[in-house]
C-alpha positions in Angstrom: 11.9 4.6 4.6 12.9 5.0 8.2 14.2 1.8 9.7 14.3 1.5 13.5 15.1 -1.1 16.1 12.7 -1.4 19.0 12.3 -3.8 21.9 9.1 -5.1 23.6 7.1 -2.3 25.2 9.0 0.4 23.2 7.0 2.7 20.9 7.3 4.8 17.8 5.3 8.0 17.5 4.0 9.2 14.1 2.8 12.8 14.0 0.8 14.0 17.0 -1.7 11.2 17.3 -0.4 7.8 16.1 1.6 5.5 18.3 3.0 2.1 17.2 3.8 -0.2 20.2 5.9 -3.4 20.1 3.8 -5.9 22.0 5.7 -9.1 21.5 8.6 -10.6 19.5 8.6 -14.3 19.0 11.0 -15.8 16.5 10.5 -14.0 13.2 7.1 -12.6 14.1 6.4 -9.2 15.8 3.1 -8.3 17.3 2.5 -4.5 17.2 -0.3 -2.3 18.5 -1.4 0.8 16.7 -3.1 3.6 18.5 -4.6 6.1 16.0 -7.8 8.2 15.8 -10.8 6.5 14.4 -10.8 8.7 11.4 -7.5 7.2 10.3 -7.9 3.8 8.6 -5.3 1.2 9.4 -5.0 -1.9 7.3 -2.6 -4.8 6.9 -0.9 -4.5 3.4 -2.7 -7.5 1.9 -6.1 -6.2 3.0 -5.3 -2.8 1.6 -4.2 -4.3 -1.7 -7.4 -6.4 -1.9 -9.6 -3.3 -1.2 -7.7 -1.3 -3.9 -8.3 -4.2 -6.4 -12.0 -4.4 -5.6 -12.4 -0.7 -6.0 -10.5 -0.7 -9.3 -12.7 -3.6 -10.6 -15.9 -1.8 -9.5 -14.9 1.4 -11.2 -14.0 -0.4 -14.5 -17.3 -2.2 -14.7 -19.5 0.8 -15.5 -23.2 0.3 -15.0 -24.9 -0.3 -18.4 -28.1 1.7 -18.7 -30.4 0.2 -21.4 -31.8 2.6 -23.9 -35.6 2.5 -24.3 -37.2 3.3 -27.6 -40.5 5.0 -27.0 -41.4 5.1 -30.7 -41.8 8.2 -32.8 -42.3 11.5 -31.1 -45.9 12.7 -30.9 -46.6 16.3 -31.8 
């Protein structure tokens, strides 16, 4: 993990196309802005964790397909 100190209006660049800007520091809260291409999804950790849990639950509840008995086969 890279740990940096930044001040308001300073930025961190990730790769060629992601910029994280420090917008405001107030007490123990920091407001940041993230500029990234639309194809890159950006989530807060708690939202990301909830999405992962929902996806896991959905994959574990496999769809049940009822078997239909059409009676004896006709020749």
